C-alpha positions, 0 to 999 in steps of 0.5 A: 466578486463571483459575478464579476469572474462569471461575467468576464468569462461568459457575459451577462446576456449568456448568463441571463439566457441560460438561467431563464431556460432552466427551472427555478429549482435548478438555477442555484446549482447552475450558478454554482457550476458557472462560478466554478467553470469561470474560476477554472477558465481564469486559472486555465484558459484553454482547458478550464474545468476539463483540465481539472478533470483530466488531472483528477482522472490521471491522479485516479488512474495512478492511485488505482494502480498503486492500489492494485500493486498493494493488493498484489503484494498483500496477496503474495504475503498471505500466500507466503504466510500460508506456505509457512503455516503448512511447513510449521507442522512438518518441522515439528514432526521432524523434531520428534524423530531421533537424532543420534547426538541428541542424547549425548551428554554435554561436556562440563566446562568448570573454571578448573577444567583443563580444556586441552584434555577434555574427554580423554577417556572418550577419545582413547577408546578410538585410538587403542 
């Protein structure tokens, strides 16, 4: 079947001439190449294997662009992570400062507490 396709595309005399010009060690590779090219010509009579190569090149270009985009995104995330890491010690040092309402005693909300009169004694000092 392979020979029929190669014969149809290249012709028997051209195949024989090509193979006779090659060293014996390269003939097997040449036959595989001829079969591949003949099959590519059957699928795409105009471009043959060049069309396959062009398609693969386009795919490679798109994938390289995606890789570059992913690498830029990773770099951006690493930069953001580094910036956050520099802020974390600053935030911890801010928590060491005194805040006036930090020491105030929280109000108790027991079930029997009247929420409308919470801390009346505290507020009375402001009004009197």
